[in-house]
C-alpha positions in Angstrom: -21.2 4.2 -5.9 -18.5 5.1 -3.1 -18.5 3.2 0.4 -18.0 5.5 3.5 -16.4 4.4 6.1 -15.8 6.0 9.6 -12.4 6.0 9.5 -9.7 8.0 7.3 -6.8 5.3 7.7 -6.9 1.8 8.3 -3.5 -0.2 9.0 -3.7 -4.2 9.3 0.1 -5.5 9.6 1.4 -8.8 10.7 5.1 -9.6 11.5 6.1 -13.3 11.7 9.6 -14.3 13.1 10.1 -18.1 13.5 13.0 -19.9 14.9 14.2 -22.9 13.2 16.2 -26.0 14.6 19.1 -27.8 13.5 18.5 -31.0 12.0 21.2 -32.9 14.3 19.5 -31.7 17.4 17.4 -34.6 19.2 13.5 -33.8 19.5 11.6 -33.7 23.0 8.2 -33.2 23.6 7.2 -30.8 26.2 3.3 -29.9 26.4 2.2 -26.4 27.1 -1.2 -25.4 28.7 -2.9 -22.9 26.3 -3.4 -19.4 27.5 -6.2 -17.0 26.8 -4.9 -13.3 25.8 -4.9 -10.5 28.5 -5.7 -7.4 27.5 -4.0 -4.0 28.6 -6.0 -1.6 30.7 -5.4 2.0 29.8 -6.1 2.4 34.1 -3.4 0.1 34.9 -1.0 2.5 33.2 0.6 4.9 36.0 0.0 8.3 35.0 3.3 9.9 36.0 5.9 9.0 34.0 9.2 9.2 35.5 12.0 11.4 34.1 14.1 8.0 34.2 11.2 6.3 32.3 11.2 9.1 29.9 14.8 8.6 29.1 14.3 4.8 28.7 11.7 5.6 26.3 13.6 7.9 24.4 16.3 5.3 24.0 14.0 2.7 22.7 12.3 5.0 20.2 15.5 6.4 18.9 16.8 2.6 18.3 13.4 1.7 16.6 12.9 4.9 14.5 17.3 4.4 13.4 16.2 1.1 12.3 13.2 2.2 10.1 15.5 4.2 8.0 18.3 2.0 7.6 15.8 -0.7 6.3 13.4 2.3 4.2 16.7 3.0 2.6 17.6 -0.6 1.9 14.0 -1.3 0.7 14.2 2.0 -1.8 17.5 0.7 -3.2 15.6 -2.4 -4.1 13.0 -1.3 -5.8 13.5 2.3 -6.2 10.5 3.4 -8.3 7.7 1.5 -6.2 5.7 2.3 -3.1 6.3 0.3 0.0 4.8 0.7 3.8 5.8 -1.0 7.1 5.7 -0.7 10.8 9.0 -0.1 12.7 7.4 -0.3 15.9 6.1 -3.7 15.1 9.3 -4.9 14.1 11.0 -3.5 16.9 8.2 -5.3 18.9 9.2 -8.5 17.6 12.8 -8.2 18.0 12.3 -7.2 21.6 10.0 -10.5 22.2 12.9 -12.3 20.3 15.2 -11.0 22.7 14.3 -12.6 25.7 15.4 -15.8 24.0 18.7 -14.9 23.4 22.3 -14.8 24.5 25.7 -13.7 24.3 26.4 -12.1 20.9 23.1 -12.8 19.5 21.6 -11.1 22.1 24.1 -7.6 21.9 23.3 -7.8 18.4 19.3 -7.6 18.9 20.0 -5.0 21.8 21.8 -2.9 19.2 18.6 -2.8 17.4 16.3 -2.4 20.3 18.0 -1.3 23.4 19.1 -3.4 26.6 16.3 -6.4 26.5 15.0 -5.3 29.9 14.2 -1.6 28.9 12.4 -2.4 25.7 10.2 -4.8 27.2 9.2 -2.2 29.4 8.4 -0.1 26.4 6.9 -2.5 24.1 4.8 -3.7 26.7 3.5 -0.5 27.9 3.6 1.4 24.5 0.6 0.1 23.1 -1.8 0.4 26.4 -1.1 4.3 26.7 -2.3 4.9 22.9 -5.3 2.6 22.6 -7.7 2.6 21.2 -6.2 4.2 18.4 -3.5 1.2 18.1 -4.8 -2.2 18.9 -2.1 -5.1 19.4 -2.4 -9.1 19.7 0.8 -11.6 20.1 0.8 -15.0 19.4 3.6 -17.4 20.7 3.1 -21.1 18.9 5.5 -23.7 20.1 6.7 -26.9 18.7 5.5 -30.0 20.3 8.7 -31.7 19.5 11.5 -29.5 21.6 11.6 -28.4 25.0 11.1 -24.7 25.8 12.5 -23.0 28.6 9.9 -22.3 31.4 11.4 -18.6 31.9 10.9 -17.7 28.2 7.4 -18.5 28.2 6.8 -16.7 31.3 8.1 -13.5 30.0 6.4 -13.6 27.0 3.0 -14.4 28.5 3.8 -11.8 31.8 4.9 -9.0 29.6 3.6 -9.3 26.1 0.4 -11.3 27.0 0.8 -13.5 24.4 -1.6 -16.0 23.4 0.2 -19.5 23.3 -0.4 -22.9 21.4 1.6 -26.0 20.8 1.6 -26.9 17.4 3.0 -30.1 15.1 5.0 -27.8 12.6 5.2 -29.5 9.1 1.9 -30.5 8.8 -1.2 -28.5 7.2 -3.2 -28.4 10.4 -0.2 -26.2 12.0 0.0 -24.1 9.4 -3.8 -23.8 9.5 -4.0 -22.5 12.8 -1.6 -19.9 12.3 -3.3 -18.5 9.5 -6.5 -18.7 10.9 -5.3 -16.9 14.4 -3.8 -13.8 11.8 -7.2 -13.7 10.0 -9.2 -13.9 13.1 -7.4 -11.1 14.6 -7.4 -9.0 11.3 -11.1 -9.3 11.0 -10.4 -11.4 7.6 -7.8 -8.4 6.3 -5.1 -11.1 6.2 -5.6 -14.7 5.0 -2.9 -17.4 4.2 0.1 -15.3 5.0 2.2 -18.5 6.3 2.2 -20.9 2.9 3.5 -23.5 5.0 5.6 -24.5 8.5 8.6 -26.9 8.8 8.8 -29.8 10.8 12.2 -28.3 12.3 10.9 -25.0 13.2 10.9 -24.3 17.0 8.3 -21.4 17.5 6.6 -18.7 16.0 6.1 -15.2 17.2 3.2 -13.3 15.5 2.7 -9.6 16.2 -0.7 -8.4 15.0 -1.3 -4.4 15.0 -3.9 -2.1 14.1 -4.1 1.2 13.6 -7.5 3.2 13.3 -7.9 7.2 13.2 -9.9 9.9 11.5 -8.4 13.3 10.2 -8.9 15.9 12.8 -9.5 18.2 9.7 -10.9 15.9 7.1 -10.5 16.7 3.2 -13.5 17.7 1.4 -14.2 14.6 -1.2 -15.8 17.0 -3.5 -12.2 18.7 -4.2 -10.4 15.3 -4.9 -9.3 15.6 -8.6 -7.4 13.2 -11.0 -4.1 14.8 -11.2 -0.4 14.2 -13.0 2.2 12.3 -10.9 5.8 11.8 -12.0 7.9 8.8 -10.7 11.8 9.0 -10.4 12.0 6.6 -13.7 10.1 9.7 -15.5 7.1 8.2 -16.0 3.9 9.9 -15.4 0.3 8.8 -14.2 -3.1 10.1 -13.4 -3.6 9.7 -9.5 -6.8 11.1 -7.5 -5.2 13.7 -5.6 -7.2 15.1 -2.2 -6.9 19.3 -1.6 -7.3 21.5 1.6 -6.5 24.8 2.5 -3.9 23.5 4.9 -3.1 25.8 8.1 -1.4 23.4 10.3 2.1 22.4 11.0 4.8 23.0 8.2 8.5 22.7 7.7 10.9 23.7 4.7 14.3 23.6 4.0 16.6 23.5 1.0 16.0 19.7 0.7 12.3 19.2 1.6 8.9 20.3 2.4 7.1 18.7 5.3 3.6 19.1 6.6 2.1 17.2 9.8 -1.3 16.4 9.7 -3.3 15.3 13.0 -5.3 12.6 13.6 -8.4 13.4 15.8 -8.8 12.6 19.5 -5.4 10.9 19.5 -1.6 11.9 19.8 -0.9 10.2 16.5 0.0 12.6 13.4 1.1 11.6 9.8 4.4 13.6 8.8 4.4 13.8 4.7 8.1 14.6 3.7 8.5 16.0 0.0 11.8 16.0 -1.5 12.7 19.3 -3.9 14.9 18.6 -6.0 16.5 15.0 -5.4 15.0 11.2 -6.1 13.5 9.5 -3.1 16.1 7.0 -3.1 19.0 9.7 -2.8 17.0 12.1 -0.2 16.4 8.8 2.1 20.4 8.6 2.4 20.1 11.9 4.1 17.7 11.0 6.5 18.0 9.3 9.7 16.2 9.6 13.4 18.0 12.8 14.1 16.9 14.5 11.2 13.4 13.1 11.9 13.3 14.2 14.9 14.6 17.8 13.8 11.9 18.2 11.3 9.1 17.6 14.2 10.6 19.7 16.9 11.1 22.3 14.2 7.4 22.2 12.7 5.5 25.5 13.3 1.8 26.9 12.3 2.7 29.2 9.5 1.0 32.6 8.8 -0.1 31.8 5.1 -2.2 29.1 4.0 -0.9 25.9 2.5 -2.2 24.6 -0.8 -2.0 20.8 0.1 -2.2 18.5 -2.7 -2.1 14.8 -1.7 -2.7 11.7 -3.4 -5.1 9.2 -2.1 -3.3 5.8 -1.8 -4.0 2.3 -0.9 -0.7 0.4 -0.4 -0.6 -3.5 0.3 2.8 -4.5 1.0 4.9 -7.8 1.8 8.4 -7.4 3.1 10.7 -10.2 3.4 13.0 -8.6 6.2 15.2 -11.7 6.6 18.1 -10.5 4.3 17.9 -6.9 5.4 18.1 -7.4 9.2 20.9 -10.3 8.9 23.2 -7.9 7.8 22.8 -5.8 11.3 22.3 -9.0 13.7 24.1 -11.8 11.6 24.5 -14.5 14.2 20.7 -14.5 14.7 20.3 -15.9 11.6 22.8 -19.0 10.9 24.8 -21.6 13.0 26.5 -19.1 15.2 23.1 -18.3 16.7 22.6 -18.3 20.6 18.8 -18.6 21.8 19.6 -20.6 24.8 17.4 -19.0 26.6 14.9 -19.9 24.8 15.5 -23.8 24.5 18.4 -25.6 25.1 18.1 -27.2 21.6 20.1 -24.9 19.1 18.1 -22.6 16.9 18.3 -19.6 14.7 15.8 -17.6 13.0 14.9 -18.7 9.8 11.8 -16.5 8.8 11.2 -12.8 9.5 8.2 -11.1 7.3 5.7 -8.3 7.5 2.7 -7.7 5.5 1.0 -4.4 5.8 -2.0 -2.7 4.4 -2.9 1.0 4.4 -5.8 3.2 2.7 -5.3 6.8 3.1 -8.2 8.9 1.7 -10.3 11.8 2.3 -12.7 10.2 5.5 -11.8 6.8 4.9 -13.9 6.5 1.4 -12.7 3.7 -0.8 -10.0 4.7 -3.2 -12.1 3.1 -6.4 -15.3 4.7 -7.5 -14.1 8.3 -6.6 -15.7 10.7 -9.1 -13.0 13.2 -9.9 -12.5 16.3 -12.2 -9.4 17.7 -13.5 -9.2 21.4 -12.8 -5.8 23.8 -12.6 -6.1 27.4 -10.7 -3.6 30.0 -9.8 -3.1 30.4 -5.7 -1.4 32.9 -3.9 -0.9 30.4 -0.9 2.4 28.5 -0.3 2.0 25.5 -2.0 2.9 21.7 -1.0 2.4 19.7 -4.2 3.1 15.9 -3.5 3.0 15.5 -7.2 5.9 13.3 -7.2 7.2 10.5 -4.6 7.4 11.2 -1.2 7.7 9.5 2.3 5.2 9.3 5.3 5.6 8.2 9.1 2.7 8.1 11.3 4.1 9.0 15.0 2.9 10.0 18.1 3.8 13.4 19.4 4.7 12.2 22.7 7.7 9.9 22.3 7.9 10.5 18.2 8.2 6.5 17.8 7.4 5.7 14.6 4.5 3.4 14.0 4.6 3.1 10.1 6.5 4.5 7.7 6.6 4.4 3.7 7.4 5.5 0.4 4.8 6.3 -2.1 5.4 6.5 -6.0 2.3 6.8 -7.4 1.6 2.9 -8.1 
């Protein structure tokens, strides 16, 4: 029997970024007080956004979205026939937090991906507050008991990002357990044992947890979900539960792709689904960037004809090790030339950068398993949007066009 949940899409995600020190550095002990997390309040946000603030927001959004397409293309090249999902916004969020400890070339490399550190701090610290309760976020800064940390860095992470803080003896099972317990508590048990072990030479951990929860404004009828063929780019064909809807919302088409934007209820968020026409998904991704993404969104319009929308139900669990991809974009941050002197006088570098993401897309939030379906074929005079081969999807807000979540679906 299917289990009904009061949601259409749930996203759980944890980004982990840790910095390790070189073994030659002499450890020093510096204790820090554990503080409780403070929460943004929507009433604290100034309702009038100035033109200058809008320009700064656009700069950060464009940077984050461009990074999204860079990472998507690399991941698609790495595993071309496999589904994946990740949060570009959360990657940018973690990088912006890390920038507060960086200097010199390392800071410039991070700022090339996030925008100026001060601007990124302002954007990321305010973004989630504007869009709660659809998006909820929490941060943890865990510091080693063995090494001295700059108080200015602690103040910035506490004050700007409202991070919870703790001091741990990295390299012990107790430290690993406490980090995993924090992630498990924030995610209500969705994530467990994300961190296998810590290292005694690790200096700090930045952990960003984000949750997205929203209903479709126009939900699918679960009685119209059927098993249909889905053909992956490697030629393999499988049967996947496919939702159906007469769709008369926003639509875009050119000679390369079709795209639809499906709105979530009581929020500014949409899911943009981009379906290539005659091109394999990894080749199509080479033509996508932030500019093309913005063009598609700005060109969306409600068609006079109804659209026959066929969209697979899908659930994707994904673990991405982003260290290698990011190291090509900000190389000094990951090797002995790193400059995190605003974090600590002890020389350090980023030694891990991972993201774990879960997404579930269906009619009303119904579990994908146990769906009763039947297979039928019919002809229609409506405009077809038949997602029966690999496609891209993006959850974005209509105000800034920031991509909260991006992914590739290949039927697996």
